[in-house]
C-alpha positions in Angstrom: -0.1 0.2 0.0 1.1 3.2 -1.0 0.7 6.4 1.6 0.2 9.7 0.0 1.4 12.8 1.6 -2.1 13.9 2.5 -2.9 10.7 4.4 0.7 11.1 6.1 -0.4 14.5 7.0 -3.6 13.4 8.7 -1.6 10.5 10.6 0.6 13.0 12.1 -2.4 15.5 13.0 -4.1 12.4 14.8 -1.2 11.5 17.0 -0.6 14.8 17.9 -3.9 15.2 19.3 -3.3 11.8 21.3 -0.2 13.0 22.2 -1.6 16.0 24.0 -4.2 13.9 25.8 -1.4 11.9 27.1 0.5 14.9 28.7 -2.3 15.7 30.7 -5.1 12.7 31.4 -4.6 10.9 34.1 -3.3 7.3 34.2 -1.9 8.1 30.7 0.6 10.6 32.1 1.4 8.3 34.9 5.4 7.6 34.9 4.6 4.1 35.8 3.0 4.0 32.5 6.3 2.8 30.2 6.9 5.4 27.5 7.4 2.6 25.0 3.9 1.3 26.0 2.6 5.1 25.6 4.2 5.6 22.2 2.9 1.9 21.3 -0.7 2.8 22.4 -1.0 6.2 20.6 0.5 4.7 17.5 -2.3 1.8 17.7 -5.2 4.3 18.7 -4.0 6.6 15.7 -4.1 3.6 13.2 -7.8 2.8 14.3 -9.0 6.1 13.6 -6.6 6.8 10.5 -9.3 6.4 8.0 -12.5 7.1 9.9 -12.2 10.4 11.3 -13.5 13.6 9.5 -11.1 15.6 7.7 -11.1 19.4 7.4 -10.5 20.7 3.9 -8.0 21.8 2.6 -5.1 20.0 5.1 -2.3 22.2 5.5 0.3 21.8 2.7 3.3 24.1 3.5 5.4 23.2 6.3 4.8 26.2 8.5 1.0 25.9 8.5 1.5 22.2 8.8 3.7 23.0 11.9 1.1 25.2 13.3 -1.7 22.6 13.0 0.5 20.1 15.0 0.7 22.9 17.8 -3.2 23.3 17.9 -3.9 19.6 17.8 -1.5 19.2 20.8 -2.9 21.9 22.7 -6.3 20.5 21.9 -5.4 17.2 23.4 -4.0 19.0 26.2 -6.9 20.7 27.1 -9.2 17.8 26.9 -7.0 15.9 29.1 -7.0 18.9 31.8 -10.5 18.7 32.0 -10.6 14.8 32.5 -7.7 15.6 35.5 -10.1 18.4 37.0 -11.8 16.0 39.3 -8.6 14.6 40.5 -7.0 18.1 40.8 -10.0 18.9 43.2 -9.6 16.0 45.3 -5.9 16.3 45.9 -6.5 20.1 46.7 -8.8 18.7 49.3 -6.5 16.4 50.8 -3.9 19.2 51.0 -6.4 21.3 52.9 -7.1 18.1 55.3 -3.4 17.9 55.9 -2.9 21.8 56.4 -5.4 21.4 59.2 -4.4 18.2 60.7 -0.8 19.4 61.2 0.5 17.0 58.2 1.2 19.6 55.7 5.1 19.0 56.4 4.8 15.4 55.8 5.4 15.5 52.2 7.0 13.4 50.0 7.7 13.0 46.1 5.6 10.8 44.2 7.5 9.0 41.8 4.5 8.0 39.7 3.6 11.6 38.8 6.8 13.3 39.7 5.3 15.9 41.8 5.4 16.6 45.9 2.1 15.2 47.6 1.0 15.2 51.3 0.0 12.1 52.8 -4.0 12.6 52.6 -3.7 14.4 49.3 -2.1 11.2 48.0 -4.7 8.9 49.7 -7.5 10.9 48.3 -5.8 11.0 44.8 -5.4 7.1 44.7 -8.8 6.4 45.9 -10.0 8.4 43.2 -7.6 6.7 40.6 -9.0 3.4 42.1 -12.4 4.3 41.4 -11.7 6.0 38.0 -10.7 2.5 36.7 -13.2 0.8 38.4 -15.8 2.9 36.3 -13.9 2.8 32.9 -12.9 6.3 33.4 -10.0 5.4 30.6 -12.5 4.5 28.3 -14.3 7.7 28.9 -11.1 9.3 27.9 -10.8 7.4 24.7 -14.5 8.3 23.9 -14.1 11.7 24.3 -11.2 11.8 22.0 -13.2 10.0 19.2 -15.9 12.6 19.7 -13.5 15.3 19.4 -12.5 14.6 15.8 -16.5 14.7 15.0 -16.7 18.1 16.4 -13.5 19.5 15.6 -12.1 17.6 12.3 -8.5 16.9 11.7 -6.8 19.8 10.3 -9.3 22.5 11.6 -7.7 24.9 13.6 -9.3 25.4 17.0 -10.2 28.6 18.4 -8.3 29.1 21.8 -8.9 32.7 21.6 -12.7 32.3 22.2 -14.3 34.5 25.1 -16.7 31.5 26.1 -13.6 29.3 26.5 -11.9 31.6 29.2 -15.0 32.1 30.9 -15.6 28.3 31.1 -12.0 28.0 32.6 -12.5 30.6 35.0 -15.8 28.9 36.2 -13.8 25.5 36.3 -11.1 26.9 38.4 -14.0 28.2 40.7 -15.9 24.9 40.8 -12.4 23.3 41.7 -11.9 25.3 44.7 -15.5 25.0 46.0 -15.4 21.4 45.5 -12.1 21.2 47.4 -13.6 23.2 50.4 -16.8 21.3 50.2 -14.8 17.9 50.5 -12.4 19.5 53.2 -15.5 21.0 55.1 -16.1 18.1 57.6 -12.5 17.9 58.7 -12.0 21.8 59.1 -14.8 21.7 61.0 -13.8 19.0 63.4 -10.3 20.3 63.4 -11.9 23.7 64.3 -13.8 22.2 67.3 -10.8 20.5 68.6 -8.6 23.7 68.5 -11.6 25.3 70.1 -11.4 22.8 72.8 -7.7 23.0 73.6 -8.3 26.7 73.9 -10.6 26.2 76.7 -8.0 23.7 78.4 -5.3 26.0 78.1 -7.3 28.6 79.9 -8.5 26.1 82.6 -5.3 24.2 83.0 -2.3 26.4 81.5 0.2 23.7 82.7 -1.4 21.5 79.9 0.5 21.8 76.6 -2.0 21.8 74.4 0.6 22.4 71.3 2.2 18.9 71.8 -1.2 17.6 72.5 -2.8 18.8 69.5 0.0 16.8 67.2 -1.3 13.7 68.7 -4.8 14.3 68.6 -5.5 16.3 65.1 -4.1 13.4 63.0 -6.0 10.9 64.6 -9.1 12.8 64.4 -8.7 13.9 60.9 -8.2 10.3 59.6 -11.5 9.2 61.7 -13.3 12.0 59.6 -11.8 11.0 56.4 -12.8 7.4 56.6 -16.3 8.4 57.5 -16.4 10.9 54.6 -15.1 8.1 52.0 -18.9 7.0 50.8 -19.6 10.9 50.2 -16.3 11.0 48.2 -17.1 8.3 46.1 -20.9 9.7 45.5 -19.0 13.1 44.8 -16.7 11.4 42.4 -19.6 9.7 40.4 -21.3 13.4 40.4 -18.1 14.9 39.0 -17.6 12.5 35.9 -21.1 13.4 34.7 -20.0 17.2 35.5 -17.0 16.3 33.5 -18.6 14.9 30.5 -20.7 17.5 30.0 -17.7 20.3 30.3 -16.1 18.4 27.7 -18.6 18.8 25.4 -19.2 22.4 26.2 -15.4 22.7 25.6 -15.2 21.5 22.3 -18.4 23.6 21.4 -16.7 26.6 22.4 -13.3 26.2 20.5 -14.8 24.6 17.3 
């Protein structure tokens, strides 16, 4: 079979969008996923989509236009992956807030899988979300979003990243991220506040009690107890956020098409 130059151009544009998703989407961006496996999976998905995805005519023929189109495809895939990663960022932010209230914010370590510094509860919340994401076949949802993106924005079409609707959507997503993080960490914050309030009364009644050292022992235990009690609500929240993420993905593609 002889591959023509337009077919090769389509192949490069498809794999560029897939590479953008792999840069940001959960699971696919993990360092525990070997680079050779990522490249093989990206090429295999590209081969499946090569002759079935819609193509925007005319394809960029000149080299500068082709390079610009590749950059736009990578950026589009990156934005899609970021949208999927949104719920994980919210849970991780909630875990960071819990750690700060529990006095465990200094107990951070480098996560070799994602190459970032994460605290204890933040890491625990992230892995719980990751397990649930795999249990409900969330990685299939990413691949489905990739396939649908080619229907809304065909191969070779320049996405409109300067759309004001896109900017407003990103601002609303940032607001929703911190609102979700505070809502998830709210019960722990309230419990730690009540403990601090109780320790304040004890320090007034019995000044000889070292409430500062006592807080280091009590706060983590109470925080872990509260976190375990909140696990069913976290799972319910995650299920709701999956539906929210799907709606935001469709809105995103319509805003930049």
